N, C-alpha and C positions, 0 to 999 in steps of 0.2 A: 258171676251175675250182679255182686253188690255194684261194682263199679260199671257194669252195663247200663241197671237204673238211671247210678248218678247219672252217668253221662246222659241218660237220653231226658234226665231232672233237667240238668244244665242248658241243652240244648232247647225246652221248651219253653222256659225262663227267654235265649236270648232271639229264636227265631218267631216269626212271623211270614204268616202268607204274604204272598210275592203278588201283586196284581200285574209289574212291571219286568217281569219276565227275567229278569239279573238281578244280583244280590250287589249293593250298589256298594262302594270303598270309600268309606267315611273318617276323618282322624280331626281328633282333637289335639289342644297342643297340651303337651307334658306337664306337669311339675306346675298345676293350677289349680290343685286344691280350694275349696270346696267344689269347685265346677266340673272337673273331668279329673281325676285318679284311680287308682287301681292300690287294692290292700288287698295283703294275703289271695292276690293273683284275682281278685275281681274286680272287674271294672263299677265304677260309685261315683256319684258328681252331679252336683242340680244339673246340667247340663248333658250328664247322659243316661237322670232320668227322666225331660224332658225329655231330650230325642225318644227314648222308650217310648212313652206315651204317647208318640204322635208315629212314630213307626205305627204300633198296634191300629191308629186310627184314620194313615193311611194306608195300609198292608202289604207295606213294604219289607222289605228286609236287607239290612246291609253287614257290614264287615268295618267294627270299629278300632283302631288304631290312635295310638298318645306317639304325635313326633314334635322336636323343635321346633320354633316357630316359622323356622328361615327353609324346612324342609318340607312342612306345609303347602308352605307357598309354594314354594318351586315346584312338586308333585300335584297342585290346583293347574300352576297357570302348562302343564306337559297333558294335563287328563290322566295324570296317571290316578290320581283322587279323585273321583265323581263330588267331593263337597268336602265341605267343612261344617261339623257342630258349632265352632266357637268364631265369631271373627267380628273386628270392629271396624265399624265403617271407615272408607277412605276411598274420597272419587278418583282415585288415580285407577286402581286395581277395579273398576266398573268394567276393564276392554276385559279383564283374562276372568271375572267372575257374577256372577247373578245374586245377585243378596234376598233377604226376605225383606219384604215390607215391615213387616214386625219380627221385632228383637225376643230373641229368647227367654232373656231377661234384662235389665237395668242394671247400672253398675256404675260406685259411687265410689269414686277418687280422690281419697285424702294425702297427706303426708304424715307420715307417721316418723314419732319421734323420744326419743327416751324421757322419762316422764320429768327426769332431773334437768332435761337440757329444756324444757318449754320455756325459761325468759331467753334463748339467742334467739326465740321465734316471736318476733311480734305486732309483723302485721297479720300473719297468713297469707300472705301474696307471693308472690313470685321471688320480689326483692329480697326476701327470705331466704331463698336460696342462693345468694350472691354468696362466691367465696366457700362454698361449703363443695364437699361430697355426698350425691345424693345415689342414692342406691334404687336401683330399679331393675325388674325383671329384661332379661335378654331377649326385644325385640318389643318388645311394650311402648306402643310413642304414648308419650304425655302428653303434650302439646305443640303447637307449632312454636307458642313462643315461650317455651321452653329448650325444644329444641335451637334455636335459635340463640340462647342465652348459654346457653351447651359450645355452638358455634366459634361463639363468640369469647369464649374462653374466661365465661362471667359464672360456669357451675361445670363442675368435676363431675361424671360419672361412673359408676360403677354399674355394671352386671352380673348378674350371680345368675345360674336355670331356673328360680324358685324362691320363694318367697322364706320359703326356709334358711338358707342361707344367707336371706339379704337382711334379717332378722336377726340370726346370730353375731352376724358384722354389725349391727345394732347395737346388738347387746355387747357385745363387747367393744364397742365405743370406736369401731372401726369404717364407720364412715357414718357423715352426720346426722344422716335422716335416711326416709325410702318410701317414694312414692309407691302408692299399690291401691288397687283395688282394697277398697277396706272390706269385703266379707272376710277376701284369700289373706289378708294380714293378720284378722280377729282368729280366723282357723287356724292359722300355721302359728302364732306364736302358745294360743292352746294346749297345738300340739307339744312343743317346744318346752310349757310352762314358762310364759318370761308374759304373759300377760299383764303382770299387777308389773312392770317393768317399763312399758311403754303406753304410747295412746297418741291417740290421732287426732291434729293441730284442729279445733274450733268449727272448721266449714271447708267444703269443698274447693281440692283445689283443681280442679277440674272440670268441668260440667259433665253432670251425669249423661254415662256412655250406652249404647243400644247394646249388645252381641251379639251377634246374627249369625242365622242358621244359613250356607250361600253354596252352591253348587258351581264345576269350573267351567265355562261354554263348552269346552274339550273335553267335557264329561261323555265316556262312549256307551255307557248305560242306562243315559238317561238320553229319549230320543224328542220328546216333546219335554224340551225343558221348562219351558214360559206356561205351561199346561200341569205341569208341577208344582211347580214354584207358588204359584195358583192355590189348590189346593195345599200344599205347604204356610202358605197367611189364612191361611181361611181357618184350618186346624190350631194355628198360634195363634190367632185370633179368640177364639174359643174356648181354647186351656184359659188362656189370660181373663178371658170374661166370668169363666164359672167358678173362677176359685185356684182352679189345679195348679198353678203357679207359684202360688201365692204357699199352699200349703206342701208343699215341695222347699221353700226356702225354709219352712219354718222347720225339717229337719235336721238342717246346714247350719240354721243360728244358736244353736245349741250350746 
């Protein structure tokens, strides 16, 4: 009886009334805490919280899974996934997906270094990274200039699956620095207990980026895709305007 009541309570928290008739199949990128992650079997994170509030306002329901970015992108292309809670804008992807016009949230990206290595980074520009091994999360696009420097052999990239793995390598001196979403890096460093050993360089490495909700153009469960996204945009704009998303950030910024 207790198990049945517990299951009913969990379903009450997760499912909301559907107005589109089908349960959407959505995904987030794995290993990007505090944006979306699982803790003790429970989904958490800023983007997850934003979606849960958004889903209530829209009256939709969804199954949500966490996937490596390459798998997530492949499933969006085929329509296996109806959409994703988090993806950066890339014009080349517009053939496959429809982006929300309003971002879920904005992210600032910094070069993270060991405090003892600060003297090695003088300008805070890409030239500081020449000749160095730079950690980044797998599938993460930094900047066009950065990618060109990598192709030219000026920068060596070390990709890992998560902020935690990158920060462990940084703390151990196995990479020279780590380019990351600042919130993710700070959150992961706190979980590892190394926040006092690292620091971001004084200025963002890349322009502030929006993280967007997007749906597949081959979605099987969203018939009126443009109409659906118009509703998503309207509600996201309200959530930014009424302070809902700022209040959600506070929970993950401590």
